[in-house]
Every structure is written in structure tokens, then in C-alpha cells.
C-alpha positions as CSV (number, residue, x, y, z in Angstrom):
1,M,0.0,0.0,0.0
2,E,1.4,3.4,-1.0
3,E,2.3,5.9,1.7
4,K,-0.4,8.3,2.8
5,P,-0.1,11.4,0.6
6,R,1.0,14.6,2.4
7,F,-1.9,16.5,0.9
8,L,-4.4,14.0,2.2
9,S,-2.9,14.5,5.7
10,L,-3.2,18.3,5.2
11,L,-6.8,17.8,4.0
12,D,-7.6,15.8,7.1
13,G,-6.4,18.7,9.3
14,I,-8.3,21.3,7.2
15,T,-11.4,19.2,7.4
16,G,-11.2,19.0,11.2
17,I,-10.7,22.7,11.5
18,L,-13.6,23.5,9.2
19,F,-15.9,21.1,11.0
20,L,-15.0,22.6,14.4
21,A,-15.6,26.1,13.0
22,A,-19.0,25.0,11.5
23,V,-20.1,23.6,14.9
24,L,-19.1,26.9,16.6
25,L,-21.0,28.9,14.0
26,V,-24.1,26.8,14.4
27,F,-24.2,26.9,18.2
28,F,-22.7,30.3,19.0
29,Y,-23.0,32.6,16.0
30,A,-26.3,31.7,14.2
31,P,-29.1,33.2,16.2
32,L,-32.0,31.2,17.6
33,E,-35.0,31.1,15.3
34,R,-37.9,32.8,17.1
35,S,-40.7,30.2,16.6
36,M,-38.7,27.0,16.6
37,G,-35.9,27.8,19.1
38,A,-32.9,25.5,19.5
39,V,-34.2,22.6,17.4
40,Q,-33.9,24.8,14.2
41,K,-30.1,24.4,14.5
42,V,-30.5,20.8,13.2
43,F,-31.3,22.5,9.9
44,Y,-27.6,23.3,9.1
45,F,-26.5,19.7,9.5
46,H,-29.7,18.3,8.0
47,V,-29.3,20.2,4.7
48,S,-25.5,19.7,4.6
49,T,-25.7,15.9,5.0
50,A,-28.5,15.8,2.3
51,W,-26.2,17.9,0.0
52,V,-23.3,15.4,0.5
53,G,-25.7,12.5,-0.3
54,M,-26.8,14.1,-3.5
55,L,-23.3,15.2,-4.4
56,G,-22.0,11.7,-4.0
57,F,-24.8,10.1,-6.0
58,F,-24.0,12.6,-8.8
59,V,-20.3,11.6,-8.7
60,S,-21.3,8.0,-8.9
61,A,-23.4,8.6,-12.0
62,L,-20.5,10.6,-13.5
63,M,-18.0,7.8,-12.7
64,G,-20.5,5.3,-14.2
65,G,-20.3,7.2,-17.5
66,M,-16.5,7.4,-17.3
67,Y,-16.4,3.6,-16.8
68,I,-18.6,2.8,-19.7
69,L,-16.5,5.0,-22.0
70,S,-13.1,3.7,-20.8
71,R,-13.6,0.4,-18.9
72,K,-11.0,1.6,-16.4
73,K,-11.4,0.0,-12.9
74,I,-10.5,3.3,-11.1
75,W,-13.8,4.8,-12.2
76,D,-15.7,1.9,-10.7
77,M,-13.8,2.3,-7.5
78,I,-14.6,6.0,-7.2
79,G,-18.3,5.4,-8.1
80,F,-18.8,2.6,-5.6
81,S,-17.0,4.6,-2.9
82,S,-19.2,7.6,-3.6
83,V,-22.4,5.6,-3.2
84,E,-21.2,4.1,0.1
85,I,-20.4,7.5,1.5
86,S,-23.5,9.2,0.2
87,F,-25.8,6.4,1.3
88,I,-24.7,7.0,4.9
89,F,-24.9,10.8,4.7
90,F,-28.4,10.7,3.1
91,F,-29.6,8.3,5.8
92,I,-28.2,10.8,8.4
93,A,-30.2,13.6,6.6
94,I,-33.4,11.5,6.9
95,V,-32.8,10.9,10.6
96,S,-31.9,14.5,11.4
97,G,-34.9,15.6,9.4
98,S,-37.1,13.5,11.6
99,I,-35.5,15.0,14.7
100,W,-36.3,18.5,13.4
101,A,-39.8,17.5,12.4
102,R,-40.8,15.9,15.7
103,P,-41.5,19.2,17.6
104,I,-42.6,21.1,14.5
105,W,-45.0,18.6,12.9
106,N,-45.7,16.6,16.1
107,T,-44.6,13.4,14.4
108,W,-41.3,11.7,13.5
109,W,-42.4,10.8,10.0
110,T,-45.2,11.6,7.5
111,W,-45.6,10.5,3.9
112,D,-44.9,14.0,2.6
113,P,-43.6,14.1,-1.0
114,R,-40.1,15.2,0.1
115,L,-39.8,12.5,2.7
116,T,-41.3,9.8,0.5
117,T,-39.0,10.6,-2.4
118,A,-36.0,10.7,-0.1
119,A,-36.9,7.2,1.3
120,V,-37.2,6.0,-2.3
121,V,-33.8,7.3,-3.2
122,E,-32.3,5.5,-0.2
123,L,-34.0,2.2,-1.2
124,I,-32.8,2.6,-4.8
125,Y,-29.2,2.9,-3.7
126,G,-29.6,0.1,-1.1
127,A,-30.5,-2.1,-4.1
128,Y,-27.3,-0.9,-5.8
129,F,-25.3,-2.7,-3.1
130,L,-27.4,-5.9,-3.5
131,L,-26.7,-5.7,-7.3
132,R,-23.0,-5.6,-6.7
133,Q,-23.2,-8.4,-4.1
134,A,-25.0,-10.6,-6.6
135,I,-22.4,-10.4,-9.4
136,D,-19.0,-12.1,-9.0
137,E,-17.3,-11.3,-12.3
138,P,-15.5,-8.0,-11.7
139,Q,-16.0,-6.4,-15.2
140,Q,-19.7,-7.4,-15.3
141,K,-20.2,-6.1,-11.8
142,A,-18.6,-2.7,-12.7
143,R,-20.6,-2.5,-16.0
144,F,-23.9,-3.2,-14.4
145,S,-23.1,-0.9,-11.5
146,A,-22.2,1.9,-13.8
147,V,-25.5,1.7,-15.7
148,Y,-27.5,1.4,-12.5
149,A,-25.7,4.4,-11.0
150,I,-26.6,6.5,-14.0
151,F,-30.3,5.6,-14.1
152,G,-30.5,5.6,-10.3
153,F,-29.4,9.2,-10.1
154,L,-32.6,10.2,-12.0
155,S,-34.4,9.8,-8.6
156,V,-32.2,12.4,-6.9
157,P,-33.4,15.6,-8.7
158,L,-36.9,14.5,-8.1
159,T,-36.3,14.7,-4.4
160,F,-34.9,18.2,-4.7
161,V,-37.8,19.6,-6.8
162,S,-40.6,17.7,-5.0
163,I,-41.2,20.5,-2.5
164,R,-41.3,23.1,-5.3
165,M,-43.6,21.2,-7.7
166,L,-45.9,19.3,-5.3
167,R,-48.1,20.3,-2.4
168,T,-46.0,19.6,0.7
169,I,-45.6,20.6,4.3
170,H,-41.8,20.5,4.0
171,P,-40.4,24.0,4.1
172,V,-38.8,25.7,1.1
173,V,-36.1,27.7,2.8
174,I,-33.7,28.2,-0.1
175,G,-35.1,30.0,-3.2
176,A,-38.5,30.7,-1.6
177,G,-39.5,34.3,-0.9
178,D,-42.3,33.2,1.4
179,P,-41.6,29.9,3.1
180,T,-45.0,28.5,4.2
181,G,-44.2,24.8,4.8
182,G,-44.3,23.5,8.3
183,G,-41.0,24.6,9.9
184,G,-40.4,27.3,7.3
185,F,-38.4,30.4,8.2
186,S,-36.5,33.3,6.6
187,M,-32.8,33.2,7.1
188,T,-31.0,36.2,8.6
189,G,-27.5,37.3,7.5
190,P,-25.7,35.2,10.2
191,M,-27.9,32.2,9.4
192,Q,-27.0,32.4,5.8
193,V,-23.2,32.7,6.6
194,T,-23.5,29.6,8.9
195,F,-25.6,27.7,6.3
196,F,-23.2,28.2,3.4
197,F,-20.2,27.6,5.5
198,S,-21.7,24.3,6.6
199,L,-22.3,23.3,3.0
200,F,-18.7,24.1,2.1
201,T,-17.4,22.2,5.2
202,F,-19.4,19.1,4.4
203,S,-18.3,19.3,0.7
204,V,-14.7,19.3,1.9
205,L,-15.5,16.4,4.3
206,F,-16.9,14.4,1.4
207,V,-13.7,14.8,-0.7
208,D,-11.6,13.9,2.3
209,V,-13.6,10.8,3.2
210,L,-13.9,9.7,-0.5
211,W,-10.1,9.9,-0.9
212,H,-9.7,7.7,2.2
213,R,-12.3,5.2,0.9
214,I,-10.7,5.0,-2.5
215,R,-7.3,4.1,-0.8
216,L,-9.1,1.4,1.2
217,E,-10.7,0.1,-2.0
218,K,-7.3,-0.1,-3.7
219,L,-5.9,-2.0,-0.7
220,E,-8.7,-4.5,-0.8
221,S,-8.1,-5.0,-4.5
222,M,-4.4,-5.7,-3.9
223,M,-5.3,-8.2,-1.1
224,N,-7.7,-10.0,-3.4
225,K,-5.1,-10.2,-6.1
226,L,-2.5,-11.6,-3.7
227,R,-5.0,-14.1,-2.3
228,L,-5.7,-15.4,-5.9
229,E,-2.0,-15.7,-6.6
230,L,-1.4,-17.7,-3.4
231,T,-4.3,-20.1,-4.0
232,S,-3.5,-20.6,-7.7
């Protein structure tokens, strides 16, 4: 296994500093929202984790296209690693959304269009792992995964636009002049600074974790190759 790149170590440190700064901004800089109080602070992490989920699913679709064009294994590694990371972050977004919704909607879950489409996205990418598990031949696995990732991503934009196209109680905070959904609010200047800084921080976190995951995937590939050589 190659030595850990210096820039990756530097990125680890930068990510840690950014994350600490984001936490401080959320809890000590962003003001309390008048009607919701402290529970509104979940919003910053809720949206940021959902953003990482969507970002990773987009990367997996892009890598799927790259694999189909080139048949290079590295694109399959990056695509698979992206789905793994985004699957976890999107699940965290769903859970944190439920925590935010409980005191606002008086329920942990409701079959609102945004929540329903988010659950469908998670199920679609859960099936992605089952697909890879069911195929043993590496090239066939990578090819099927690439096609699935491309078509699976079509479900992601639907989740984003659902609260803008359908009748929903989910708030439209970004890009809405009059947020009327349950839990909707208008962001003040400090809230906007905190929000966009959190999005940036989680984007850097995604890159950092993805790099580490790709290195682990390469190590696993080397181990499997050695295992085959020893048993042949």
C-alpha cells in the first residue's frame, strides 16, 4: 500500500478545523429562530448531509459514464466509494430531518412528497449494493453498477424539486421568498453565513472521506489479487 499522501494528511487537518468552525458557528454565531428555538439548528446539519448525499450520487453517475467509456477500474472504485459515503450521509439527513420534524410537525415521519422521495432514493441505492453483491465477475459487476448508478441518479433531482412542484408541508427555505411549509423560516444574515459555511465544510468532508475510501478500495483490490495468486 502506498504511503499516505501529504496533501491528504493536510486535507484531514483542514477538514477537522472547518468542521469545528462550523459547529461553533451553528451553536454560538447563528441566532435562535424565534418560533422553533434551538431545534432549528438541526437544519444546518440536515441540509448539509443531504447535500453530500446528492453530491456523491451525482459523482457515482458521472463515474459510471466514465467507466462505460473507458472500462478503467478506477472509475468503478470511485463510483462505488461515492455511493457508500452518500448512502450513509443521506440516511443521516433523513434521521436528522425526523429530529427536526418531531417538535414542528408533532410526528417523527409523515408520507410527505419530500420524505417519500428521499426514502425511495435510499431504497434505490440500497438495491445498488445488492446488485454488486449478486455479481461475482468484476467487469460485469462494474458495468452493471455503472448503468445502475446513471439511471438511479434520476431519482435524486426528483427529491430536490418535489417541494417546489408538489403540495407539501416540507419548508422551502432556499429559493423561496415566502416559506410557508411546516417549519419554514426566513434566514437572517448570520444564518446564511452559517448555512453556506456548513455546506462548504461538508463538501470538503466528502472529498476527504472519499479519498480515504478509494485508498481502502485499492488496498482491498491488492489483497484479493494476492489471495488469488497464493491459491492458484
